[in-house]
KOLROZA-177708 format. One record per residue (C-alpha): residue number from 1; x, y, z. Coordinates in pm, whole numbers. Layout:
REM KOLROZA-177708
<NUM, <X, Y, Z>>
...
***
This chain:
REM KOLROZA-177708
<1, <17067, 1563, 4047>>
<2, <16898, 1882, 4194>>
<3, <17071, 2095, 3925>>
<4, <16961, 1863, 3663>>
<5, <16585, 1889, 3767>>
<6, <16624, 2256, 3813>>
<7, <16755, 2285, 3449>>
<8, <16472, 2059, 3308>>
<9, <16201, 2269, 3502>>
<10, <16356, 2596, 3339>>
<11, <16359, 2439, 2988>>
<12, <16008, 2315, 3028>>
<13, <15861, 2650, 3169>>
<14, <16044, 2847, 2886>>
<15, <15888, 2595, 2628>>
<16, <15576, 2649, 2757>>
<17, <15610, 3026, 2773>>
<18, <15731, 3008, 2405>>
<19, <15424, 2812, 2303>>
<20, <15202, 3050, 2480>>
<21, <15357, 3334, 2299>>
<22, <15342, 3155, 1968>>
<23, <14988, 3063, 1999>>
<24, <14896, 3423, 2090>>
<25, <15075, 3546, 1775>>
<26, <14914, 3310, 1560>>
<27, <14565, 3412, 1697>>
<28, <14648, 3766, 1644>>
<29, <14773, 3708, 1294>>
<30, <14456, 3488, 1210>>
<31, <14249, 3786, 1352>>
<32, <14429, 4033, 1129>>
<33, <14369, 3816, 840>>
<34, <14002, 3774, 932>>
<35, <13936, 4132, 980>>
<36, <14125, 4202, 623>>
<37, <13952, 3928, 446>>
<38, <13581, 4065, 586>>
<39, <13660, 4424, 498>>
<40, <13796, 4407, 140>>
<41, <13523, 4422, -142>>
<42, <13642, 4113, -308>>
<43, <13546, 3750, -223>>
<44, <13838, 3565, -56>>
<45, <13828, 3186, -33>>
<46, <14017, 2874, 56>>
<47, <13964, 2513, 9>>
<48, <14146, 2202, 59>>
<49, <14303, 2075, -244>>
<50, <14231, 1695, -177>>
<51, <13887, 1687, -48>>
<52, <13767, 2016, -223>>
<53, <13627, 2107, 116>>
<54, <13590, 2481, 164>>
<55, <13804, 2610, 453>>
<56, <13690, 2974, 438>>
<57, <13489, 3207, 221>>
<58, <13490, 3590, 295>>
<59, <13136, 3757, 375>>
<60, <13167, 3953, 52>>
<61, <13014, 3656, -129>>
<62, <12675, 3694, 15>>
<63, <12694, 4050, -111>>
<64, <12803, 3984, -466>>
<65, <12631, 3665, -548>>
<66, <12334, 3749, -315>>
<67, <12342, 3372, -180>>
<68, <12404, 3256, 183>>
<69, <12745, 3145, 277>>
<70, <12575, 2819, 437>>
<71, <12444, 2700, 114>>
<72, <12817, 2739, -51>>
<73, <12974, 2563, 248>>
<74, <12713, 2292, 224>>
<75, <12763, 2282, -169>>
<76, <13135, 2417, -286>>
<77, <12996, 2407, -646>>
<78, <12678, 2591, -581>>
<79, <12844, 2921, -686>>
<80, <12806, 2803, -1051>>
<81, <12409, 2814, -1003>>
<82, <12424, 3187, -1049>>
<83, <12651, 3195, -1350>>
<84, <12470, 3339, -1658>>
<85, <12347, 3067, -1888>>
<86, <12522, 3171, -2199>>
<87, <12868, 3183, -2004>>
<88, <12804, 2877, -1796>>
<89, <12881, 2589, -2075>>
<90, <13222, 2770, -2157>>
<91, <13314, 2798, -1773>>
<92, <13236, 2459, -1695>>
<93, <13435, 2327, -1975>>
<94, <13732, 2553, -1863>>
<95, <13692, 2453, -1511>>
<96, <13677, 2075, -1611>>
<97, <14017, 2120, -1801>>
<98, <14181, 2310, -1522>>
<99, <14057, 2140, -1235>>
<100, <14322, 2218, -947>>
<101, <14600, 2158, -1199>>
<102, <14659, 2511, -1314>>
<103, <14587, 2865, -1166>>
<104, <14281, 2986, -1291>>
<105, <14199, 3354, -1433>>
<106, <13856, 3400, -1606>>
<107, <13583, 3678, -1661>>
<108, <13211, 3578, -1675>>
<109, <12867, 3709, -1555>>
<110, <12628, 3601, -1287>>
<111, <12246, 3655, -1310>>
<112, <12043, 3721, -975>>
<113, <11692, 3655, -920>>
<114, <11580, 3984, -984>>
<115, <11743, 3994, -1324>>
<116, <12019, 4206, -1268>>
<117, <12375, 4109, -1398>>
<118, <12708, 4137, -1246>>
<119, <13076, 4083, -1433>>
<120, <13297, 3876, -1217>>
<121, <13672, 3802, -1241>>
<122, <13810, 3510, -1047>>
<123, <14145, 3427, -999>>
<124, <14272, 3125, -796>>
<125, <14628, 3005, -711>>
<126, <14779, 2659, -565>>
<127, <14960, 2651, -253>>
<128, <15215, 2365, -209>>
<129, <15333, 2237, 132>>
<130, <15695, 2196, 253>>
<131, <15713, 1845, 72>>
<132, <15599, 2010, -269>>
<133, <15249, 1857, -244>>
<134, <14953, 2040, -343>>
<135, <14790, 2149, -14>>
<136, <14549, 2429, -73>>
<137, <14352, 2644, -345>>
<138, <14328, 2998, -259>>
<139, <14123, 3258, -482>>
<140, <13989, 3600, -515>>
<141, <13648, 3696, -667>>
<142, <13603, 4058, -781>>
<143, <13283, 4232, -896>>
<144, <13437, 4409, -1216>>
<145, <13096, 4537, -1344>>
<146, <13182, 4881, -1343>>
<147, <13512, 4827, -1479>>
<148, <13345, 4621, -1774>>
<149, <13107, 4919, -1844>>
<150, <13399, 5169, -1879>>
<151, <13585, 4929, -2103>>
<152, <13284, 4878, -2325>>
<153, <13259, 5282, -2345>>
<154, <13618, 5329, -2407>>
<155, <13620, 5056, -2672>>
<156, <13325, 5231, -2853>>
<157, <13514, 5570, -2802>>
<158, <13807, 5437, -2979>>
<159, <13621, 5262, -3256>>
<160, <13498, 5621, -3367>>
<161, <13845, 5733, -3342>>
<162, <13955, 5450, -3584>>
<163, <13665, 5539, -3815>>
<164, <13791, 5893, -3814>>
<165, <14136, 5764, -3922>>
<166, <13986, 5584, -4190>>
<167, <13724, 5846, -4311>>
<168, <13927, 5998, -4572>>
<169, <14029, 5679, -4741>>
<170, <13683, 5555, -4713>>
<171, <13556, 5848, -4886>>
<172, <13827, 5821, -5165>>
<173, <13717, 5440, -5214>>
<174, <13339, 5506, -5221>>
<175, <13385, 5780, -5504>>
<176, <13590, 5532, -5703>>
<177, <13295, 5275, -5654>>
<178, <13044, 5542, -5759>>
<179, <13248, 5630, -6055>>
<180, <13286, 5268, -6169>>
<181, <12909, 5236, -6140>>
<182, <12815, 5538, -6316>>
<183, <13073, 5497, -6594>>
<184, <12947, 5140, -6691>>
<185, <12586, 5248, -6664>>
<186, <12674, 5511, -6923>>
<187, <12824, 5249, -7139>>
<188, <12516, 5029, -7112>>
<189, <12322, 5342, -7225>>
<190, <12551, 5393, -7490>>
<191, <12535, 5024, -7622>>
<192, <12187, 4886, -7547>>
<193, <12230, 4651, -7829>>
<194, <12555, 4498, -7772>>
<195, <12488, 4195, -7553>>
<196, <12842, 4126, -7482>>
<197, <12915, 4469, -7366>>
<198, <12611, 4477, -7148>>
<199, <12704, 4123, -6991>>
<200, <13032, 4253, -6905>>
<201, <12903, 4609, -6782>>
<202, <12648, 4431, -6550>>
<203, <12900, 4183, -6410>>
<204, <13162, 4481, -6323>>
<205, <12875, 4680, -6179>>
<206, <12773, 4378, -5963>>
<207, <13120, 4320, -5834>>
<208, <13167, 4683, -5750>>
<209, <12857, 4708, -5573>>
<210, <12981, 4404, -5367>>
<211, <13295, 4597, -5306>>
<212, <13085, 4888, -5172>>
<213, <12881, 4655, -4961>>
<214, <13183, 4490, -4802>>
<215, <13314, 4859, -4700>>
<216, <12999, 4935, -4523>>
<217, <12992, 4593, -4333>>
<218, <13358, 4690, -4211>>
<219, <13256, 5032, -4109>>
<220, <12954, 4899, -3918>>
<221, <13166, 4638, -3741>>
<222, <13404, 4922, -3641>>
<223, <13107, 5130, -3510>>
<224, <12913, 4862, -3350>>
<225, <12837, 4934, -2985>>
<226, <12765, 4581, -2846>>
<227, <12835, 4355, -2526>>
<228, <13092, 4104, -2539>>
<229, <12966, 3797, -2730>>
<230, <13207, 3512, -2749>>
<231, <13153, 3253, -3053>>
<232, <13359, 3014, -3277>>
<233, <13529, 3225, -3555>>
<234, <13766, 3174, -3828>>
<235, <14054, 3402, -3768>>
<236, <14181, 3356, -4139>>
<237, <13852, 3509, -4272>>
<238, <13839, 3811, -4006>>
<239, <14195, 3908, -4115>>
<240, <14116, 3903, -4479>>
<241, <13806, 4114, -4441>>
<242, <13997, 4390, -4260>>
<243, <14292, 4365, -4507>>
<244, <14047, 4432, -4800>>
<245, <13942, 4791, -4624>>
<246, <14314, 4846, -4565>>
<247, <14399, 4804, -4912>>
<248, <14109, 5033, -5016>>
<249, <14169, 5303, -4769>>
<250, <14555, 5326, -4691>>
<251, <14794, 5554, -4894>>
<252, <14926, 5379, -5223>>
<253, <15281, 5452, -5071>>
<254, <15203, 5187, -4780>>
<255, <15262, 4829, -4953>>
<256, <15069, 4565, -4772>>
<257, <15189, 4200, -4745>>
<258, <15002, 3904, -4613>>
<259, <15141, 3551, -4513>>
<260, <14838, 3363, -4348>>
<261, <14820, 2990, -4300>>
<262, <14608, 2812, -4546>>
<263, <14437, 2600, -4292>>
<264, <14150, 2776, -4119>>
<265, <14255, 2871, -3746>>
<266, <13942, 2883, -3516>>
<267, <13931, 3065, -3200>>
<268, <13657, 3116, -2960>>
<269, <13624, 3525, -2943>>
<270, <13426, 3827, -2970>>
<271, <13421, 3892, -3347>>
<272, <13398, 4278, -3306>>
<273, <13677, 4325, -3044>>
<274, <13935, 4091, -3234>>
<275, <13852, 4273, -3565>>
<276, <13920, 4606, -3357>>
<277, <14244, 4455, -3219>>
<278, <14348, 4434, -3600>>
<279, <14244, 4778, -3710>>
<280, <14425, 4945, -3416>>
<281, <14762, 4762, -3487>>
<282, <14733, 4826, -3860>>
<283, <14633, 5193, -3803>>
<284, <14924, 5202, -3550>>
<285, <15160, 5098, -3823>>
<286, <15033, 5329, -4093>>
<287, <15086, 5602, -3857>>
<288, <15432, 5505, -3777>>
<289, <15518, 5526, -4165>>
<290, <15407, 5896, -4268>>
<291, <15621, 5870, -4579>>
<292, <15527, 5520, -4692>>
<293, <15670, 5168, -4600>>
<294, <15600, 4795, -4572>>
<295, <15324, 4679, -4387>>
<296, <15342, 4287, -4328>>
<297, <15075, 4085, -4169>>
<298, <15139, 3722, -4080>>
<299, <14878, 3465, -3902>>
<300, <14988, 3110, -3810>>
<301, <14970, 2847, -3537>>
<302, <15223, 2760, -3251>>
<303, <15217, 2531, -2948>>
<304, <15324, 2805, -2710>>
<305, <15401, 3188, -2724>>
<306, <15791, 3246, -2725>>
<307, <15970, 3556, -2612>>
<308, <15912, 3830, -2351>>
<309, <15537, 3864, -2291>>
<310, <15318, 4146, -2148>>
<311, <15044, 3925, -1972>>
<312, <15031, 3629, -1718>>
<313, <14815, 3365, -1894>>
<314, <15126, 3166, -2080>>
<315, <14991, 2802, -2078>>
<316, <15112, 2482, -2252>>
<317, <14877, 2511, -2535>>
<318, <14817, 2600, -2890>>
<319, <14795, 2956, -2987>>
<320, <14722, 3145, -3316>>
<321, <14976, 3411, -3352>>
<322, <14878, 3729, -3543>>
<323, <15187, 3959, -3641>>
<324, <15158, 4313, -3754>>
<325, <15522, 4449, -3859>>
<326, <15592, 4781, -4016>>
<327, <15918, 4955, -4146>>
<328, <15843, 5273, -3973>>
<329, <16014, 5514, -3707>>
<330, <16009, 5238, -3435>>
<331, <16025, 5289, -3057>>
<332, <16280, 5306, -2798>>
<333, <16268, 5108, -2442>>
<334, <16117, 5394, -2277>>
<335, <15828, 5427, -2525>>
<336, <15769, 5055, -2543>>
<337, <15724, 5037, -2166>>
<338, <15432, 5304, -2173>>
<339, <15257, 5227, -2504>>
<340, <15001, 5001, -2318>>
<341, <14928, 5275, -2086>>
<342, <14580, 5448, -2120>>
<343, <14604, 5810, -2287>>
<344, <14980, 5744, -2375>>
<345, <15038, 5859, -2730>>
<346, <15353, 5975, -2934>>
<347, <15117, 6159, -3188>>
<348, <15080, 6529, -3188>>
<349, <14799, 6709, -3010>>
<350, <14459, 6631, -3177>>
<351, <14590, 6315, -3372>>
<352, <14497, 6053, -3124>>
<353, <14376, 5993, -2773>>
<354, <14624, 5727, -2679>>
<355, <14347, 5480, -2621>>
<356, <14405, 5221, -2942>>
<357, <14718, 5011, -2773>>
<358, <14550, 5035, -2432>>
<359, <14220, 4895, -2550>>
<360, <14412, 4620, -2774>>
<361, <14578, 4511, -2433>>
<362, <14258, 4496, -2242>>
<363, <14091, 4291, -2499>>
<364, <14372, 4041, -2543>>
<365, <14371, 3997, -2146>>
<366, <14004, 3931, -2172>>
<367, <14053, 3661, -2419>>
<368, <14304, 3506, -2225>>
<369, <14591, 3594, -2479>>
<370, <14926, 3724, -2490>>
<371, <15079, 4020, -2654>>
<372, <15445, 4088, -2744>>
<373, <15634, 4385, -2879>>
<374, <15953, 4416, -3080>>
<375, <16097, 4744, -3189>>
<376, <16422, 4919, -3332>>
<377, <16419, 5311, -3343>>
<378, <16446, 5392, -3724>>
<379, <16375, 5055, -3837>>
<380, <16021, 4951, -3728>>
<381, <15776, 4751, -3497>>
<382, <15651, 4426, -3473>>
<383, <15341, 4338, -3251>>
<384, <15251, 3970, -3178>>
<385, <14895, 3870, -3059>>
<386, <14869, 3532, -2919>>
<387, <14520, 3396, -2870>>
<388, <14420, 3049, -2766>>
<389, <14311, 2806, -3050>>
<390, <13958, 2636, -3012>>
<391, <13950, 2265, -3040>>
<392, <13726, 2195, -3356>>
<393, <13643, 1867, -3547>>
<394, <13655, 1927, -3941>>
<395, <13343, 1875, -4142>>
<396, <13241, 1887, -4499>>
<397, <12970, 2130, -4588>>
<398, <12684, 2017, -4799>>
<399, <12682, 2180, -5168>>
<400, <12459, 2456, -5207>>
<401, <12156, 2382, -5397>>
<402, <12059, 2577, -5697>>
<403, <11700, 2679, -5593>>
<404, <11657, 2881, -5880>>
<405, <11639, 2601, -6132>>
<406, <11373, 2421, -5922>>
<407, <11003, 2436, -6017>>
<408, <10848, 2723, -5822>>
<409, <10488, 2685, -5914>>
<410, <10399, 2516, -5572>>
<411, <10555, 2827, -5382>>
<412, <10250, 3023, -5458>>
<413, <10229, 3381, -5324>>
<414, <10489, 3602, -5166>>
<415, <10400, 3920, -4951>>
<416, <10704, 4177, -5027>>
<417, <10699, 4476, -4801>>
<418, <10960, 4731, -4910>>
<419, <10913, 5121, -4880>>
<420, <11203, 5180, -5154>>
<421, <11055, 5166, -5485>>
<422, <11407, 5115, -5632>>
<423, <11430, 4800, -5459>>
<424, <11040, 4684, -5444>>
<425, <10979, 4734, -5811>>
<426, <11312, 4533, -5977>>
<427, <11249, 4258, -5685>>
<428, <10880, 4203, -5765>>
<429, <10973, 4167, -6139>>
<430, <11254, 3935, -6064>>
<431, <11062, 3708, -5846>>
<432, <10790, 3696, -6073>>
<433, <10976, 3593, -6362>>
<434, <11117, 3315, -6168>>
<435, <10757, 3186, -6099>>
<436, <10636, 3362, -5794>>
<437, <10324, 3562, -5734>>
<438, <10424, 3879, -5555>>
<439, <10192, 4109, -5356>>
<440, <10401, 4429, -5313>>
<441, <10327, 4683, -5021>>
<442, <10505, 5022, -4986>>
<443, <10419, 5050, -4608>>
<444, <10319, 4866, -4275>>
<445, <9976, 4935, -4285>>
<446, <9923, 4837, -4658>>
<447, <10132, 4501, -4583>>
<448, <9883, 4388, -4295>>
<449, <9555, 4491, -4516>>
<450, <9704, 4269, -4778>>
<451, <9764, 3994, -4551>>
<452, <9451, 4015, -4412>>
<453, <9268, 3986, -4746>>
<454, <9521, 3717, -4882>>
<455, <9651, 3535, -4589>>
<456, <9516, 3194, -4734>>
<457, <9743, 3240, -5033>>
<458, <10046, 3392, -4872>>
<459, <10333, 3152, -4832>>
<460, <10604, 3365, -4709>>
<461, <10652, 3719, -4614>>
<462, <10960, 3950, -4713>>
<463, <10961, 4267, -4478>>
<464, <11193, 4556, -4465>>
<465, <11274, 4666, -4094>>
<466, <11247, 5050, -4124>>
<467, <10883, 5110, -4275>>
<468, <10642, 5422, -4276>>
<469, <10337, 5404, -4048>>
<470, <10443, 5072, -3890>>
<471, <10804, 4921, -3854>>
<472, <10868, 4610, -3990>>
<473, <10889, 4415, -3661>>
<474, <10558, 4511, -3576>>
<475, <10428, 4390, -3878>>
<476, <10588, 4055, -3881>>
<477, <10468, 4029, -3509>>
<478, <10119, 4085, -3599>>
<479, <10163, 3863, -3897>>
<480, <10315, 3588, -3675>>
<481, <10010, 3602, -3432>>
<482, <9774, 3545, -3695>>
<483, <9984, 3251, -3876>>
<484, <10233, 3084, -3641>>
<485, <10397, 2874, -3904>>
<486, <10433, 3119, -4196>>
<487, <10793, 3193, -4300>>
<488, <10897, 3557, -4210>>
<489, <11206, 3711, -4364>>
<490, <11344, 4047, -4235>>
<491, <11560, 4259, -4447>>
<492, <11766, 4577, -4326>>
<493, <12012, 4796, -4413>>
<494, <12141, 4809, -4021>>
<495, <12026, 4597, -3737>>
<496, <12147, 4721, -3397>>
<497, <12178, 4495, -3082>>
<498, <11813, 4593, -2951>>
<499, <11681, 4488, -3306>>
<500, <11863, 4158, -3305>>
<501, <11726, 4074, -2970>>
<502, <11380, 4126, -3087>>
<503, <11417, 3925, -3386>>
<504, <11533, 3655, -3164>>
<505, <11253, 3681, -2936>>
<506, <10992, 3681, -3236>>
<507, <11149, 3361, -3382>>
<508, <11197, 3482, -3753>>
<509, <11309, 3232, -4017>>
<510, <11577, 3449, -4166>>
<511, <11718, 3799, -4156>>
<512, <11919, 3938, -4433>>
<513, <12139, 4237, -4434>>
<514, <12140, 4496, -4719>>
<515, <12269, 4524, -4981>>
<516, <12183, 4155, -5115>>
<517, <12153, 4026, -5462>>
<518, <11828, 3887, -5586>>
<519, <11982, 3543, -5637>>
<520, <12037, 3527, -5257>>
<521, <11681, 3606, -5182>>
<522, <11571, 3330, -5452>>
<523, <11797, 3088, -5262>>
<524, <11648, 3182, -4896>>
<525, <11301, 3123, -5041>>
<526, <11399, 2804, -5213>>
<527, <11545, 2691, -4861>>
<528, <11255, 2792, -4678>>
<529, <11018, 2615, -4899>>
<530, <11228, 2299, -4914>>
<531, <11202, 2306, -4514>>
<532, <10818, 2319, -4518>>
<533, <10806, 2026, -4759>>
<534, <11038, 1813, -4540>>
***
C-alpha cells in the first residue's frame, strides 16, 4: 500500500513538472511568435473560421492602413472602408465568392484620408483541426506600393524595347501605306473625269488610311504609360488587333496562323497589359525563328488549366487559354527554368534586356492567371497563358442610326475649333453640305471670341486638343462655364492619362481620337442632337 501511494505521488509530481514545463514552453513559443509578428513589416492576422472573430492582428495594420486596431477588432470588416472606391466592387465580389471556402490572393489599393494611395497584396490560408474541420483563417497583408511602381516603370521600359523591335517593320509598312495613297492620288489627278476610277481610288485611299490609323493605335497602346485599369474586354478583338500589326511588321518568311474561338471571350483585365503580354510572346516567337517558320496563335475556353503551371492560383473555374507556338530553336530544361527570371536572355549583347518574359509572368500573376511553357530543342516552343473568364450576360446591340440621312435643319450652328487647315476646311465643307452652319476658328482665342458673339446660336462645339494661344481643354472649360448644357466634343491625335482625367473632370460629351472619317463626326453630332431632343 505504501509503495503504491509513493508510486502515485511520484507520477503525479512528474506530471505536474511536465505540465509546468509544457506551459512554460508554450508561453515561450507564443512570445517568440508575438515578437516576430510585431517586428515584420507585413500585417499578420488570424481569425476564427466559424464566428469570423478576429483572434490576432499585428500592429503593422495601424501603420499601413492608418486606422486603429481597436476599430478592426470591433468590426472585422472595417478594413474594407479604406479600399479604393474603384477597386472595392470587384474586391467585394471576390470576397463574397471565396468567403472562407478557398485560399485568397489579391492585389488592390487603399486610400488614406490624406489622399495618399498604397498598393496592398493580401494572402490568406485555411487551417484545419485534427478532424479535418476548418478551424482558423490566417493571412498576411503586404504593402507592395514600391514593387508596383517598379513594375510599372519596368513595363514601360519593356514596351519601349518592343517598339524598337517593331520599328523596322513599322517603317516599312508606313512607307507602303504612303506609296498606296500617293499612287492613287496620282491616278485621280490623271483621270479627273472617270467617275468609276475616282470612286475606286477614293475607297482604296480610305481603306489604306484606316490601316495606317490602326498601326498608330497599336504603337500608342504599346507606348502608353498608365496605371493598371481593369475593365471588361473581349479577348478575341484584342488578339485580332495585335495580329494585324504582326502581319504588317513581321518578315514574310514567318507565316502567321490563327485559330480563335468564334464566340466572344470576355475577361476582366488591363487592356494595355494583356496587349503587351501578347506582343511580347509573338516577338519572342519571331526572334526564335531567325530564318523563318510558322507562328501559330490559338484562343479558346477551358474549365481548368491542364499540365504543369508556373503560378499558384489554379482554381476550379473557366479560363481563356491563349497559346502562342513557334517552330523555332526551342529550349532545353535548364533554359526553361530561367526564362521568367528578370534580365535572363539568350539573345546576344545589345539585342534585348531580358525583361520581356519576366514582365509577362508578372502581368499574368497580377491577373490571377497561369502560364505554361512546353519546348523541344530544335523544334520550337509553346507558351500557354490562362486568364479567368468574366461571367457576362449576352445582349443584342441596337442597330446604328444613319444620322446623315436625317433632317439637320434643326441642328443650327456648330463651332469648329481646329488649327490644321487641311482638317478644318474639308470638315467645314462636309458639315455645311449635310446641312450644318459652321463657324470655324484656327486657335483658342478666336474660338472664344466667336462663342462670345454667337453663343445663342451655337448648339455644339468641336474642339481640337492642341491649339495655339489657348489649349482645347481650357477653351472647353470656359465655354462650359458659360453654358453648362452645350454639347462639347474634343478631338485629338493623342490623349495621355492626365488629359483623360481632365476630360472626365470637365464632363465632356464625347472625345474622339484622330484620325477619324467625317461620317463618324456626323454620326456623333446626330446622336448628341437626338439626346437633346429626348
